[in-house]
C-alpha positions, 0 to 999 in steps of 0.5 A, a space after each residue: 519387302 523387296 529386300 526380303 524377297 531378294 534374301 529368299 531368292 539367295 537362300 534358294 540359290 545357295 541351297 541349290 549349290 549345296 545340293 549339287 555339291 552333295 550329289 557330287 561330293 556327298 559330304 555332311 551338309 544342311 540347308 536352313 533359312 538364314 533368318 526367320 520371323 516368328 509372331 509371338 504366341 504363334 508358331 515358327 517353321 524352320 524349313 530344313 534339309 540335310 546331307 550325310 556321307 554315303 558311307 553312313 546311308 545304311 545307318 539312317 533308318 526311320 526307326 533309329 534316326 533322331 533329330 535334335 536342335 541346339 540353340 546358341 551353341 553346338 554343345 549337345 548337353 548344354 544347348 539342346 532345346 529339342 529332341 524328337 525321341 526324348 523330349 525334356 521338360 525344358 525343351 521347346 514344344 514342337 515336332 519334326 514334320 519332315 522324314 529324317 530317313 529321307 533327309 527332311 529335317 523341317 521342324 515346327 515350334 509352337 507357343 513362340 515367345 521371346 525365349 525363342 529368339 536365337 541361333 538354331 543348329 541341327 544335329 542328326 543321330 542314328 544308332 551309335 555310328 551316325 552322330 553329327 552336328 551341323 555348325 554351318 549354316 544356322 538359322 536365326 529366329 526373331 520373334 516379333 510382336 505385331 504381324 507385318 502389314 499387307 500391301 494394297 495396290 490399285 489397278 484400273 483396267 488392269 493397269 496399276 495407278 497411284 492411289 490419288 488418281 481419280 477413276 472415271 465412273 463405269 471403269 473396271 477397278 481391281 484392288 490387290 492385297 499381298 502379305 508375307 506368310 508367317 507360321 500360324 495355326 490356323 493359317 492367316 487370312 486376308 479380309 477387305 473392308 470399306 469406309 463407308 461400308 459397301 458390299 465387297 466381293 474378293 477373290 483370295 489366294 490363300 497359299 500366296 496370301 494375296 487377295 484381289 477386290 474387283 468392282 465397277 467404279 460408281 459414285 458409291 465408291 467415290 471417297 471410300 477407303 478400302 482396307 485389307 487386313 491380315 489376321 493371325 489366330 493365336 491361342 487366346 487372341 488374334 493379331 492383325 495388320 492392315 493396309 488401306 487406300 481411298 478411291 476417288 471416282 468422277 461421276 454425273 450428278 446423283 441423288 438430286 433432291 428438292 427440299 422445301 422450306 418451311 414445308 411443301 404444304 403451306 397455307 395460302 399467302 405464306 412464303 415458301 423456298 424450294 432448294 435443289 441439292 445433288 451429289 456430283 464429282 466434280 461439283 454441279 455446274 448449274 441448277 435449272 428450275 422448270 414447271 409443268 404447264 399444260 402438259 409441257 415444261 416451262 423453264 422458270 429460272 437458274 439457281 439452286 433456290 426458287 422462292 415464292 414470297 406470297 403463295 396463292 392456289 395458282 402456285 400449286 403443282 409440280 416443280 422440277 430441278 435439273 442438276 448438271 456437270 461435265 459427265 451428265 445431268 439429273 432431275 428431281 421433282 417436288 409438288 408444292 401444295 398450297 393449302 386453303 379453306 373451301 371456296 367456290 362450293 356448289 351442289 348438283 342434283 342428278 338427274 334433276 332437283 325435281 323428280 317423280 316419286 319413286 325414281 332415283 336421285 343423287 345430290 352431289 356436293 363439290 368445292 375447291 379446297 386444299 387439303 381435301 374437305 370432309 362433306 357433311 349432309 344435313 336437312 332442315 327438320 322442324 326448324 332445326 338442322 338434322 345431320 344425315 351422313 358424310 360423303 360427297 354424294 347423298 343418294 336416294 334410290 327410291 324417292 318419296 314425298 318425305 324426301 322433299 325439302 332443303 338439303 345442306 352440304 358443309 365442306 370443311 377442312 382444318 382451314 375453314 368451311 363453306 356451305 351450300 344448299 339445294 331444294 329437292 322437289 319430289 313430285 307425286 300424284 295425289 295421295 293421302 287424300 281426305 275430306 273434312 266437314 266443318 263444323 261437322 258432317 252432321 249439322 242442323 238444318 239452316 246452319 252453315 257447313 264447309 267441306 274441305 278437301 286436302 291431299 298430298 301432292 306435288 305440283 299442286 292439285 285442282 280440286 273438283 266437287 261433285 255429287 250423286 244425283 239420280 245415279 249420276 255424278 253432277 259437277 258442282 264447282 272447283 276448289 278445295 272448299 265447298 260451303 253451304 251457308 244455309 243448309 236444308 234437307 236437300 243438301 243431304 247426301 254424298 259429296 265427292 272430291 277429286 284431286 288431280 295433277 299431271 301425275 294422276 288423281 285421287 277421290 275422296 267422299 264425305 256424307 253430308 247429313 242435314 239434321 232437322 226436328 221431327 215433323 208430322 205429316 198433315 195427311 195423318 188421319 183416322 177412320 172409325 167403323 167397328 174398329 178404329 184405324 189411325 195412321 201417322 206419318 212423320 219425318 226427321 233427321 235423325 230418324 224419329 221414333 213414334 209413339 201413340 197416346 190415348 187419352 194422354 196415356 202411351 199405347 202399346 201392342 195388346 190384345 185390343 191394340 195393334 200397332 205397326 210401323 213402316 220405314 218410308 225412308 231413311 228419315 220417314 216413318 209411318 205407323 198405324 194403330 188399330 183399336 178394337 176397344 170401344 171408345 168414348 166421345 171423350 177419348 183422344 188419340 195423339 201421335 207423338 214423334 221425336 228425335 234428338 233435334 226436337 218433338 212434334 205431336 198431332 191430335 187425330 180425330 176419331 171418325 165414325 162412319 155412319 150409314 146413310 140409311 137406317 134400315 138393314 138390307 142385304 147390300 149394306 150387310 155385304 158391304 160391311 162384310 167386305 169392309 171387315 174382311 178388308 180390315 182383317 186382310 189389312 192387319 194380316 198384310 201389315 204383319 206379313 210385311 214386318 216379317 217378310 220385308 225383303 220379299 214385298 214391294 216397298 211403297 213410294 216415299 210419298 205419303 199414303 198407304 199402299 196395300 201390297 200383295 193383298 187379295 182385294 175383292 174385285 169391285 165394279 164400276 158401280 161399286 165405285 160409284 156407290 156412296 155406301 162406303 169409303 175407298 182407300 186402296 191401290 188401284 193396281 189391286 182392282 185389276 181383274 187378276 188382283 195384281 199388275 199385269 205385264 201390260 199394265 204394271 202399275 195403277 195410280 193411287 187415289 188419296 183423300 185427306 179430310 180436315 174437320 177443323 174448318 167446320 164451325 160447330 153450332 155449339 161451343 163444344 169441340 168438334 169430334 168430341 161433342 156428342 151432338 155432332 157426327 161428321 163423315 165424308 164420302 168419296 165418289 169417282 167421276 170421269 174427267 170433265 163429267 158432272 155427278 149427274 153425267 157420271 151415272 150413265 157415262 160408264 168407264 172413261 179413261 179419265 176420271 175425277 174424285 168428288 168428296 161429299 161431307 154430310 152433317 147429321 146436325 143440319 142435313 146439309 151437303 158440302 160438295 167439293 170437287 177436286 180437279 184431279 185426273 187419273 191417267 192410266 198408263 201401262 208404263 208408270 204409276 202416278 199417285 194422286 192425293 186429295 186434301 179436303 178442308 172442311 
């Protein structure tokens, strides 16, 4: 390459001499390159200038000048291969790029092939006067196959170094590529490449075919081969030539990495090896292993490998490897992951495992495991486990008693599983309370019954039983059961159970209904004057029904019979029957009471009131009229009571008849002492106004019950049926503590007694029985006085 450059300089010097000679002598001369290399299938350029004698200058014109090239000889006819004005088929393809009239004969030939090899002579012709062939000097064209190789040079910090020398990392490096110029269309190009490939940025000077590649040396360029390629683009292909250089760079450790065999994640108890590697030039001098411990690095050992023969969870963590040479050091880390099945499992309840109903509670499951576990929550339900959800936490935003129970958390990964349980205790005030009566809330008198109280509460409640008594609650006992071994009607009523704990209380009630067969009161009786009036009182639970039977046949309301009923209580019933028909001595009247528990009946005696004197006198007529009027008013009052029950005063539950809101004739004390008629009336009606006054609200009542069963008849006939007997009684009122004789003069007394006298027509004997019953008149209360006389 240096030789070619020297030849090129010599040619330029010779050309300069000829030019000087031409200027001074003005002879025919030509300037040509001695030797030209041409790339096959490309082009070739012959740089040419000529000179003519001064006398011929006038004939050298642009329009007439013709340039010709003769090959391997100077004879025009036989060696002409190019004519700028008259090309021939066998001529070379080309053209004169210079201007002949300016004495520039530079010519280019295209599609160069081996036939272009040879010596070339230039001939100038202009008109018929100027014709000249330049035999000296001539150019030799040498057609070559491949193009010449470029040259690559290495510069470090702008100083050329040999290719085998090493470059220190961080130095400024320049690679220069230069090449000879050969004719090519398009012109040849220089390109850079590297093995292995790296990004390149070059600075090219195409006119001189010199390209510089500049970069800062790093570890990436170490051992990289850079290649400069010159490319000639020919007609249907390209030809290239190239030169290469390998760069050697010294650098500190790079790409330091830690690998783990068999894996960075291993099962507890297995063996594992950590291997450290690094890229450095020169090679790494030392590897140092360390581990993070409580925020600090603890050195373990030196060497490229770190081995654990039997791993356990304590080996889990970050391990660091440091690689170092004379130019520096670099670190690399790896996390050793020791896997194992769940262990040390626990469950936590926030705020507490015992919470009040309606509050929020969160169950948290935790365990020590690797890899991470999947938590599954389940709950015992009817002896089986029911899955609830997955996740570490189980939250109830608003608890209720149904959330109470055992909850189980299962932690599982691919290496095993473990369980943990917690009991959630939801506390609440008593609710869903109920009372139950066994065998039933309605039982037969004398049987046993148990009242059971139950509720849903947490913590457990204290049960308290109480009963309504006279409008107030009377506490009976504590406990969830209340038992009556032998019931009686007094046990009937409402029973209340109160369940209470520290969070509240709740009540529940049950009504105990003691049932018993119907019974007829001994006070049931009859009175007989012009009509027969009988009263029958019965009691039973369930409430009984009452029927009248006359001489064995049921009696209903008719024109001759009037029946009325009065409900005395929830279990008591009082019925009265008025018979307007005439009765025979053999007629019998029976009161029949029945309910679902039994039936009772009682035969009533039909009493006939017989006057004491046989004659008619005015006073007897008045008494009879008053008695009839009283009976009629009683009948009207009974009808009125039935139709206007809500407006009438209820009678007391005690046996007896109370005549309410009736106009009772005013009776004097002498009338009360008169034996001519019986008295059965409410004493309040005997007041001057016929009713209770504000200062005298209620008066005591006097009742007399007469039983004829104690009288033994002289004959064998049944008393009350026989035609030979007539029994009657007279009730007298005496002041308290005064005899019958004294009562005639004593007047009205605060206290009085009642004397009942029975007369028998059969033997004219008088049996007197005096009852020690005293009536106390008071403005604050009303007492009811009964007299039962057994004869």
